[in-house]
C-alpha positions as CSV (number, residue, x, y, z in Angstrom):
1,M,-87.1,104.9,-18.6
2,R,-89.9,103.3,-16.6
3,V,-89.6,102.5,-12.9
4,G,-88.3,98.9,-12.4
5,R,-86.9,96.8,-9.7
6,Y,-83.5,97.6,-8.3
7,D,-81.8,96.6,-5.0
8,Y,-81.0,100.0,-3.7
9,N,-79.2,100.0,-0.3
10,L,-80.3,103.0,1.8
11,F,-77.1,102.9,3.7
12,S,-73.5,102.8,2.5
13,R,-70.1,103.2,4.0
14,G,-70.0,106.8,2.7
15,D,-73.2,107.7,4.6
16,F,-71.3,107.8,7.9
17,S,-68.9,110.6,6.8
18,A,-71.7,112.4,5.0
19,F,-73.9,112.3,8.0
20,W,-71.5,114.3,10.1
21,A,-71.1,116.9,7.4
22,L,-74.9,117.4,7.0
23,F,-75.6,117.1,10.7
24,T,-73.0,119.8,11.4
25,D,-74.6,122.0,8.7
26,N,-78.0,121.8,10.3
27,L,-76.6,122.1,13.8
28,V,-74.8,125.3,13.0
29,N,-78.1,126.8,11.6
30,L,-80.0,125.8,14.7
31,M,-77.3,127.1,17.0
32,V,-77.3,130.5,15.2
33,L,-81.1,131.0,15.0
34,A,-81.5,129.9,18.7
35,G,-78.8,132.3,19.8
36,I,-80.3,135.3,17.8
37,C,-83.8,134.6,19.0
38,Q,-82.8,134.2,22.6
39,F,-80.2,136.9,23.0
40,V,-81.1,139.5,20.3
41,F,-84.9,139.2,20.3
42,Q,-85.1,138.3,24.0
43,M,-87.3,135.3,23.4
44,P,-87.5,133.1,26.5
45,A,-85.9,129.6,26.3
46,E,-89.4,128.1,26.5
47,I,-90.2,129.6,23.1
48,V,-86.7,129.0,21.6
49,Y,-86.0,125.4,22.8
50,G,-89.6,124.5,23.5
51,R,-91.3,125.6,20.3
52,I,-89.0,126.9,17.5
53,V,-86.4,124.1,17.7
54,P,-88.9,121.2,17.9
55,G,-90.9,122.8,15.1
56,A,-87.8,123.0,12.9
57,A,-87.0,119.3,13.7
58,I,-90.5,118.3,12.6
59,A,-90.1,120.2,9.3
60,I,-86.7,118.5,8.8
61,L,-88.2,115.1,9.6
62,A,-91.0,115.5,7.1
63,G,-88.8,116.6,4.3
64,V,-86.2,113.9,4.9
65,A,-89.0,111.2,4.6
66,V,-89.9,112.6,1.2
67,Y,-86.4,112.9,-0.1
68,V,-85.5,109.3,1.0
69,L,-88.6,108.1,-1.0
70,L,-87.4,110.2,-4.0
71,A,-84.0,108.6,-3.8
72,K,-85.4,105.1,-3.8
73,R,-87.6,106.0,-6.8
74,A,-84.7,107.5,-8.7
75,A,-82.5,104.5,-8.0
76,A,-85.3,102.2,-9.3
77,R,-85.9,104.3,-12.4
78,H,-82.3,104.6,-13.4
79,G,-81.1,101.2,-12.2
80,R,-78.2,102.5,-10.1
81,D,-77.2,104.0,-6.8
82,V,-78.0,107.6,-6.1
83,T,-77.4,110.1,-3.3
84,A,-80.5,111.6,-1.7
85,L,-80.8,115.3,-1.7
86,P,-79.7,117.0,1.5
87,Y,-82.3,119.0,3.4
88,G,-82.6,121.5,6.1
89,I,-83.3,125.1,7.0
90,S,-82.3,127.5,4.3
91,T,-79.4,129.6,5.6
92,P,-79.9,132.8,3.5
93,V,-83.7,132.8,4.0
94,M,-83.2,132.2,7.7
95,F,-81.4,135.5,8.1
96,V,-84.0,137.3,6.1
97,Y,-86.8,136.0,8.3
98,L,-84.8,136.8,11.4
99,F,-83.9,140.4,10.5
100,G,-86.7,141.2,7.9
101,V,-89.7,139.8,9.7
102,I,-89.1,138.7,13.3
103,G,-86.7,141.6,14.1
104,P,-88.9,144.5,13.0
105,I,-91.9,143.2,14.9
106,Y,-89.8,142.8,18.1
107,W,-88.1,146.2,17.7
108,S,-91.4,148.0,17.1
109,T,-93.4,146.2,19.9
110,N,-90.8,144.9,22.3
111,D,-93.0,141.8,22.4
112,P,-91.0,138.5,21.7
113,L,-94.2,136.4,21.8
114,L,-95.8,138.5,19.1
115,A,-92.6,138.4,17.1
116,W,-92.6,134.6,17.2
117,Q,-96.3,134.4,16.3
118,V,-95.8,136.7,13.3
119,G,-92.7,134.6,12.4
120,I,-94.7,131.3,12.2
121,G,-97.5,133.1,10.3
122,A,-94.9,134.4,7.8
123,G,-93.4,130.9,7.6
124,F,-96.7,129.3,6.8
125,M,-97.7,131.9,4.2
126,G,-94.2,131.7,2.7
127,G,-94.5,127.9,2.4
128,I,-97.5,128.4,0.2
129,V,-95.5,130.7,-2.1
130,A,-92.6,128.3,-2.2
131,A,-94.9,125.3,-3.1
132,L,-96.5,127.4,-5.9
133,G,-93.0,127.5,-7.5
134,A,-93.8,124.0,-8.7
135,I,-96.1,125.5,-11.3
136,V,-93.2,127.3,-13.1
137,G,-90.3,125.4,-11.8
138,P,-90.0,122.6,-14.5
139,W,-90.4,125.2,-17.3
140,L,-87.9,127.6,-15.7
141,K,-85.4,124.7,-15.3
142,K,-85.8,123.8,-19.0
143,V,-85.1,127.3,-20.4
144,T,-82.4,128.3,-17.9
145,P,-78.8,127.4,-18.8
146,R,-77.1,125.3,-16.2
147,A,-74.3,127.9,-15.8
148,G,-76.9,130.5,-14.6
149,M,-78.4,128.2,-12.0
150,L,-75.2,126.8,-10.7
151,G,-73.4,130.1,-10.9
152,T,-75.7,131.9,-8.6
153,L,-75.4,129.0,-6.1
154,C,-71.6,129.3,-6.4
155,G,-72.0,132.9,-5.3
156,I,-73.9,132.0,-2.2
157,A,-71.3,129.2,-1.5
158,L,-68.4,131.6,-2.0
159,V,-69.4,134.4,0.3
160,F,-71.9,133.0,2.8
161,I,-71.1,129.3,3.1
162,G,-67.4,129.6,2.6
163,T,-66.0,133.1,3.4
164,V,-68.1,133.7,6.6
165,P,-67.2,130.4,8.2
166,L,-63.5,130.8,7.2
167,A,-63.5,134.2,8.9
168,I,-64.9,132.4,12.0
169,V,-62.0,130.0,11.8
170,F,-59.5,132.9,11.8
171,E,-61.3,134.6,14.7
172,N,-60.6,131.4,16.8
173,P,-57.5,130.0,15.2
174,F,-56.6,127.5,18.0
175,I,-60.0,125.8,17.6
176,G,-60.6,126.6,13.9
177,F,-57.3,125.5,12.6
178,A,-57.4,122.2,14.5
179,S,-60.7,121.3,12.9
180,M,-59.8,122.8,9.5
181,I,-56.7,120.8,8.9
182,I,-58.7,117.6,9.6
183,I,-61.4,118.6,7.1
184,L,-58.7,119.4,4.5
185,W,-57.0,116.1,5.2
186,G,-60.1,113.8,5.2
187,L,-62.7,115.5,3.0
188,V,-60.8,117.7,0.6
189,G,-57.7,115.5,0.2
190,R,-59.8,112.3,0.7
191,F,-57.1,110.6,2.7
192,R,-58.1,107.9,5.1
193,L,-58.1,109.0,8.7
194,P,-56.9,106.7,11.6
195,F,-59.4,103.9,12.4
196,N,-61.6,105.2,9.5
197,I,-63.1,107.9,11.7
198,P,-65.2,110.3,9.6
199,A,-63.4,113.6,9.2
200,G,-66.5,115.7,10.2
201,L,-66.8,113.8,13.5
202,L,-63.1,114.0,14.3
203,A,-63.0,117.7,13.4
204,L,-65.9,118.3,15.9
205,I,-64.2,116.2,18.6
206,V,-60.8,117.8,18.2
207,G,-62.2,121.4,18.0
208,T,-64.4,120.8,21.1
209,V,-61.5,119.3,23.1
210,V,-59.3,122.3,22.3
211,A,-62.2,124.7,23.2
212,L,-62.6,122.9,26.6
213,A,-58.9,123.1,27.2
214,I,-58.7,126.8,26.7
215,G,-62.0,127.6,28.4
216,Q,-64.1,128.5,25.4
217,S,-66.6,125.7,25.8
218,S,-68.5,124.3,28.8
219,V,-70.5,121.3,29.8
220,T,-73.9,122.3,31.2
221,F,-77.2,120.6,31.2
222,E,-79.2,123.9,31.4
223,G,-82.2,123.7,29.0
224,V,-82.1,119.9,28.9
225,G,-85.7,118.5,29.2
226,F,-88.6,117.1,27.2
227,Y,-90.1,119.3,24.6
228,P,-92.6,117.4,22.6
229,P,-93.7,118.9,19.3
230,V,-97.2,120.5,19.6
231,P,-99.2,122.3,16.9
232,Y,-99.8,126.0,17.6
233,F,-103.1,126.7,15.7
234,G,-104.1,129.7,17.8
235,D,-100.7,131.4,17.6
236,L,-100.4,130.7,13.9
237,I,-103.8,132.4,13.3
238,V,-102.7,135.4,15.4
239,G,-99.6,135.7,13.3
240,I,-101.4,135.4,10.0
241,Q,-104.0,138.0,11.1
242,H,-101.1,140.3,12.0
243,L,-99.6,139.8,8.6
244,F,-102.8,140.7,6.8
245,G,-103.1,143.7,9.1
246,H,-99.7,144.9,8.1
247,P,-99.4,143.9,4.4
248,E,-96.1,145.6,4.0
249,L,-94.5,142.5,5.5
250,F,-95.6,140.6,2.4
251,L,-93.1,142.8,0.5
252,V,-90.4,140.9,2.4
253,L,-92.1,137.5,2.3
254,V,-92.9,137.2,-1.4
255,P,-89.4,138.0,-2.9
256,V,-87.6,135.8,-0.4
257,Q,-89.9,132.9,-1.0
258,I,-89.4,133.3,-4.8
259,Y,-85.7,133.1,-3.9
260,N,-86.4,130.0,-1.9
261,F,-88.1,128.0,-4.7
262,I,-85.4,129.2,-7.1
263,E,-82.8,127.9,-4.7
264,T,-84.5,124.5,-4.6
265,M,-84.5,124.5,-8.4
266,N,-80.8,125.3,-8.5
267,N,-80.0,122.6,-6.0
268,V,-81.9,120.0,-8.0
269,E,-79.9,121.1,-11.1
270,S,-76.7,120.8,-9.0
271,A,-77.7,117.2,-8.2
272,E,-78.4,116.5,-11.9
273,A,-75.0,117.9,-12.8
274,A,-73.5,115.4,-10.4
275,G,-75.5,112.6,-12.1
276,D,-78.7,112.2,-9.9
277,H,-82.0,113.3,-11.4
278,Y,-84.9,114.5,-9.3
279,P,-88.3,116.0,-10.2
280,V,-88.0,119.7,-9.5
281,A,-91.7,120.3,-9.0
282,T,-92.0,117.6,-6.4
283,C,-89.0,119.0,-4.6
284,Q,-90.4,122.5,-4.6
285,I,-93.8,121.2,-3.2
286,T,-91.9,119.2,-0.6
287,D,-89.9,122.3,0.6
288,G,-93.1,124.4,0.7
289,A,-95.0,121.8,2.6
290,G,-92.2,121.2,5.0
291,T,-92.0,124.9,5.8
292,M,-95.8,125.0,6.5
293,I,-95.6,121.9,8.7
294,G,-92.7,123.5,10.6
295,A,-94.6,126.7,11.0
296,L,-97.6,124.9,12.4
297,F,-95.4,123.2,15.0
298,G,-93.6,126.5,16.0
299,S,-90.7,127.1,13.6
300,P,-90.8,130.3,11.5
301,F,-87.9,129.2,9.3
302,P,-88.3,127.9,5.7
303,T,-86.7,124.6,4.7
304,T,-85.2,123.6,1.4
305,A,-83.2,121.1,-0.5
306,Y,-79.7,122.0,0.6
307,I,-76.7,123.2,-1.3
308,G,-74.0,120.5,-1.3
309,H,-75.4,117.4,-3.0
310,P,-72.2,116.9,-5.1
311,A,-70.1,116.9,-1.9
312,Y,-72.1,114.1,-0.3
313,K,-72.2,112.2,-3.6
314,R,-68.4,112.5,-3.7
315,M,-68.3,110.8,-0.3
316,G,-70.2,107.9,-1.7
317,A,-73.4,108.6,0.4
318,H,-76.8,107.0,-0.5
319,A,-79.8,108.0,1.7
320,G,-78.6,106.9,5.1
321,Y,-76.9,110.2,5.9
322,V,-80.2,112.2,5.6
323,I,-82.0,109.4,7.5
324,G,-79.5,109.8,10.3
325,V,-80.0,113.6,10.3
326,G,-83.8,113.1,10.3
327,A,-83.4,110.9,13.4
328,V,-80.8,112.7,15.4
329,I,-81.9,116.3,14.9
330,P,-85.5,115.6,16.2
331,L,-84.1,113.5,19.1
332,A,-81.8,116.4,20.1
333,A,-84.6,118.9,19.7
334,F,-87.3,117.1,21.6
335,F,-85.0,116.4,24.6
336,G,-83.3,119.8,24.8
337,L,-80.0,118.5,23.7
338,L,-79.5,121.3,21.3
339,A,-79.0,123.7,24.3
340,F,-76.4,121.2,25.6
341,L,-74.6,121.0,22.3
342,N,-74.8,124.8,21.8
343,N,-72.7,125.2,25.0
344,L,-70.4,122.3,24.2
345,I,-69.5,122.7,20.5
346,P,-67.9,126.0,19.4
347,V,-69.0,127.3,16.1
348,A,-65.3,127.5,15.0
349,A,-65.1,123.7,15.3
350,A,-68.1,123.2,12.9
351,A,-67.3,126.1,10.5
352,P,-64.6,124.1,8.4
353,V,-67.3,121.7,7.3
354,L,-69.2,124.5,5.7
355,V,-66.0,125.7,4.0
356,F,-65.7,122.2,2.5
357,V,-69.3,122.3,1.2
358,A,-68.5,125.6,-0.5
359,L,-65.3,124.2,-2.1
360,S,-67.1,121.1,-3.3
361,L,-70.0,123.0,-4.9
362,I,-67.7,125.4,-6.8
363,T,-65.4,122.7,-7.9
364,N,-68.2,120.5,-9.1
365,T,-69.7,123.4,-11.0
366,A,-66.4,123.9,-12.9
367,H,-66.6,120.3,-14.1
368,A,-70.4,120.3,-14.8
369,V,-70.5,123.3,-17.3
370,K,-68.8,123.8,-20.6
371,T,-65.4,125.6,-20.3
372,E,-66.6,128.6,-22.2
373,H,-69.6,128.9,-19.8
374,M,-67.3,129.7,-16.9
375,A,-67.7,133.4,-17.8
376,A,-71.5,133.0,-17.1
377,V,-70.8,131.2,-13.8
378,T,-68.4,134.0,-12.8
379,I,-70.9,136.9,-13.5
380,A,-73.6,134.9,-11.7
381,M,-71.5,134.9,-8.6
382,M,-70.9,138.7,-8.5
383,P,-74.2,139.9,-7.2
384,H,-73.6,137.8,-4.0
385,V,-70.4,139.7,-3.4
386,S,-72.4,142.9,-3.4
387,S,-75.0,141.4,-1.1
388,F,-72.2,140.4,1.3
389,L,-70.8,143.9,1.2
390,V,-74.1,145.6,1.8
391,I,-74.9,143.3,4.8
392,K,-71.5,143.9,6.4
393,W,-71.8,147.7,5.8
394,G,-75.1,147.5,7.6
395,S,-73.5,145.6,10.4
396,L,-70.8,148.2,10.7
397,M,-73.3,151.0,11.0
398,G,-75.2,149.0,13.6
399,A,-72.0,148.5,15.6
400,L,-71.2,152.2,15.5
401,N,-74.6,153.1,16.8
402,A,-74.4,150.4,19.5
403,T,-71.1,151.7,20.8
404,G,-72.5,155.2,21.1
405,A,-70.8,156.9,18.1
406,E,-72.3,160.3,17.5
407,G,-73.3,161.8,14.2
408,V,-73.4,158.5,12.3
409,L,-75.3,159.0,9.1
410,P,-77.6,156.1,8.1
411,L,-76.7,154.0,5.0
412,G,-78.3,155.5,2.0
413,D,-77.9,159.1,3.2
414,P,-76.8,161.2,0.2
415,A,-73.9,162.7,2.0
416,L,-72.6,159.3,3.2
417,T,-73.2,157.8,-0.2
418,A,-71.1,160.5,-1.9
419,A,-68.4,160.1,0.7
420,L,-68.3,156.4,0.1
421,L,-68.0,156.9,-3.6
422,Q,-65.1,159.2,-3.1
423,Q,-63.4,156.4,-1.2
424,G,-64.1,153.9,-4.0
425,A,-67.1,152.2,-2.3
426,H,-69.9,152.2,-4.9
427,Y,-72.7,151.8,-2.4
428,E,-75.6,152.5,-4.7
429,G,-74.4,150.0,-7.3
430,H,-73.7,147.3,-4.7
431,L,-77.1,147.9,-3.1
432,A,-78.9,147.5,-6.4
433,L,-77.0,144.2,-7.1
434,S,-77.6,142.9,-3.6
435,Q,-81.4,143.2,-3.7
436,G,-82.6,139.9,-5.2
437,A,-79.0,138.7,-5.7
438,I,-79.9,135.1,-6.4
439,L,-82.3,136.1,-9.2
440,T,-80.0,138.7,-10.5
441,G,-77.1,136.2,-10.6
442,L,-79.3,133.6,-12.3
443,I,-80.5,136.1,-14.9
444,W,-77.1,137.4,-15.8
445,G,-75.6,134.0,-15.9
446,A,-78.4,132.8,-18.2
447,I,-77.9,135.9,-20.5
448,V,-74.2,135.4,-20.8
449,A,-74.4,131.6,-21.3
450,S,-77.1,132.1,-24.0
451,V,-75.1,134.8,-25.8
452,I,-72.0,132.5,-25.8
453,D,-74.1,129.8,-27.4
454,G,-75.6,132.3,-29.9
455,R,-79.1,131.8,-28.4
456,F,-79.9,135.5,-28.6
457,R,-83.7,135.2,-28.2
458,N,-83.3,133.1,-25.1
459,A,-80.9,135.8,-23.7
460,G,-83.5,138.4,-24.7
461,G,-86.2,136.6,-22.9
462,F,-84.2,136.7,-19.6
463,A,-83.4,140.3,-20.1
464,F,-87.1,141.1,-20.6
465,A,-88.0,139.0,-17.5
466,A,-85.5,141.1,-15.6
467,F,-87.1,144.3,-16.9
468,A,-90.5,143.1,-15.6
469,M,-89.1,142.0,-12.2
470,A,-87.1,145.2,-11.8
471,S,-90.1,147.4,-12.6
472,I,-92.1,146.0,-9.7
473,G,-89.3,145.6,-7.2
474,I,-88.6,141.8,-7.2
475,I,-85.0,142.6,-8.0
476,H,-82.9,145.8,-7.4
477,S,-85.4,147.1,-4.9
478,A,-86.0,146.8,-1.2
479,T,-89.8,146.3,-1.6
480,L,-92.4,145.4,-4.1
481,H,-94.2,148.3,-5.7
482,W,-96.4,149.3,-8.6
483,P,-94.6,149.4,-12.0
484,D,-91.9,152.0,-12.0
485,F,-89.8,152.3,-15.1
486,G,-86.5,153.5,-13.6
487,A,-83.0,153.5,-15.1
488,V,-82.2,149.9,-14.2
489,S,-85.5,148.4,-15.6
490,L,-85.3,150.5,-18.8
491,G,-81.7,149.3,-19.1
492,Y,-82.9,145.7,-19.1
493,L,-85.6,146.6,-21.7
494,I,-83.0,148.2,-24.0
495,A,-80.8,145.0,-23.6
496,A,-83.8,142.8,-24.4
497,A,-84.6,144.8,-27.5
498,F,-81.1,144.5,-28.8
499,L,-80.9,140.8,-28.2
500,F,-84.2,140.2,-30.0
501,I,-83.4,142.5,-32.9
502,Y,-79.8,141.7,-33.5
503,P,-80.3,138.2,-35.1
504,M,-82.9,139.8,-37.5
505,V,-80.6,142.3,-39.0
506,H,-77.4,140.3,-39.3
507,K,-76.6,137.2,-41.4
508,Q,-76.8,133.9,-39.6
509,E,-73.0,133.3,-39.6
510,A,-72.6,136.7,-37.9
511,V,-74.6,135.6,-34.9
512,E,-73.2,132.1,-34.5
513,P,-70.5,131.7,-31.8
514,E,-67.0,131.0,-32.8
515,A,-66.2,128.9,-29.8
516,G,-66.9,125.2,-30.4
517,R,-67.4,125.5,-34.1
518,L,-65.7,122.9,-36.2
519,P,-63.2,124.1,-38.7
520,E,-64.2,124.0,-42.3
521,P,-62.5,121.1,-44.2
522,Q,-59.6,122.2,-46.4
523,V,-60.2,120.7,-49.9
524,T,-57.3,121.0,-52.3
525,P,-57.9,121.2,-56.0
526,G,-58.3,117.9,-57.7
527,E,-59.6,116.0,-54.7
């Protein structure tokens, strides 16, 4: 359908509630990265609140401008209201950059300035990789079953966006439960709150009031000031030069940015499943460009189209909610208000909003795919459970070392691996599944959905792609490497061969799926 005239209102009543949900999502990410950079990597507040946070705000502002234009264009093209794609810092990729790029530089040099410089260099180079995803994104979206794309997002939503915040709620039940019940009441149950107050806003207010009452929150203006966004050309060049001087860091960068443009593709598919159609290539270029702009202005962290579009559409949002976030986040960043909010709003008060986003995505996926494809969705979620386990096992080992425990074997030690296996903890298997979990989930979801539909050659194509990626370390490996045909990669090759050969040696009716087939008409003699 060609673009026509349509009176699309950027703002709707639902934007107010959606704004508080998306604002909280972005706020939690900024609070977490600021805390880790300042207190774990010992970066001074001048870098954290004066460079990183304003740079992230510029990246968010740039991306929001594009996604608002895309929403207007989609509304004109389809002649109806649409919900703009949510946008912000990618949560999973943020942690990879923190502990896979910035952390190793800091721990090896004890230089927080260099760690930041390498971080923005990595962000800029990673943005280029993410934007290049636009070359293959449309084709990949066309051949990948929806169950595979949405299933792997559901895995992220289940463990990282849902389970982790829910654990935070239970760590601080006085604060968390007070906010959680409001989110369940207003956003999940969709009941009207008194005076039509948005549930996300009321949850933050109530949680913060409870935290102030029990002494777990404070009002302080430390860090408040004016931090205008400034391009850091010299620091960016230093960071890029360090990257090329230590090319092993690209072994972290490339796979995670492949993940990032796949995440964008999946989120666009999630929006399409909810009824709003956006060009995946344009979105991938936007996310890559936004990441590069953010890096130039001081933020190492990649941006992306967010998980959760169906939740905001369910609220009745148009584009006003992302416009609001694109205005408020930069305002808070440029005037140091994030430091103020970081001290004022406890994470437990904001965590229930993320739980709602996870619930909405998983629920919407169940309605957006064929019933028989739920098996594909389920298997696509499983690698993320393994990823969660491996991350938490690593955290446990770090905690043991930090508390002075003696004789602690590192994860991966053969003796420890054998002992874990005896206790029913399959470390090696979970480790393999965790490495490149989003791609592994997508591949297995696509294979299962294709097999269910009797599209064996399509399934074989994904199995062969998995063989190629596993052989060079994109999946099931900690680093990229020259082709190495190990047990996992050869397993994929055997599976691909079977899927390609099976339809050739069996009759057509033997390879057609039973589910969904119409029964043969029963004709009685004489009719």
